[in-house]
C-alpha positions in Angstrom: 0.0 0.0 0.0 1.4 3.4 -1.0 1.6 6.2 1.4 -0.5 9.4 0.8 2.6 11.2 -0.5 3.5 8.4 -2.9 -0.1 8.4 -4.3 0.0 12.2 -4.8 3.4 12.0 -6.5 2.1 9.3 -8.8 -1.0 11.4 -9.7 1.3 14.3 -10.4 3.4 12.2 -12.8 0.3 10.9 -14.6 -1.1 14.5 -15.0 2.3 15.6 -16.4 2.3 12.7 -18.9 -1.2 13.6 -20.0 -0.2 17.2 -20.3 2.6 16.2 -22.7 0.2 14.1 -24.7 -2.2 17.0 -25.2 0.7 19.3 -26.1 1.6 16.9 -28.8 -2.0 16.7 -30.0 -2.0 20.5 -30.2 1.1 20.4 -32.3 -0.3 18.0 -34.9 -3.8 19.3 -34.9 -5.0 20.8 -38.2 -7.6 23.3 -36.9 -7.3 26.3 -34.7 -10.3 25.4 -32.5 -8.8 21.9 -31.9 -5.4 23.4 -31.1 -7.0 25.7 -28.6 -8.9 22.9 -27.0 -5.8 20.8 -26.6 -3.6 23.6 -25.2 -6.3 24.5 -22.7 -6.5 20.9 -21.5 -2.7 20.6 -21.4 -2.5 23.8 -19.2 -5.3 22.5 -16.9 -3.5 19.2 -16.4 -0.2 20.9 -15.8 -1.8 23.1 -13.1 -3.3 20.0 -11.5 0.1 18.3 -11.5 1.6 21.2 -9.7 -1.2 21.1 -7.1 -0.7 17.4 -6.5 3.1 17.9 -6.2 2.5 20.6 -3.6 0.2 18.3 -1.7 2.7 15.5 -1.8 5.5 17.8 -0.5 3.2 18.9 2.3 2.3 15.3 3.2 6.0 14.4 3.4 6.7 17.2 5.9 
């Protein structure tokens, strides 16, 4: 069983991986609306990853 901090760090890693995925989709997308959708989702996931990492750091301390 993972500790709370380990779970939060894993969630942060997953969110960053998804963020990279959406950045790549944005790059290869052919339409401006789709690029906007993908970049917004990427930014949202990146912000969530930062929050999970902060929570993990707080749980460690």
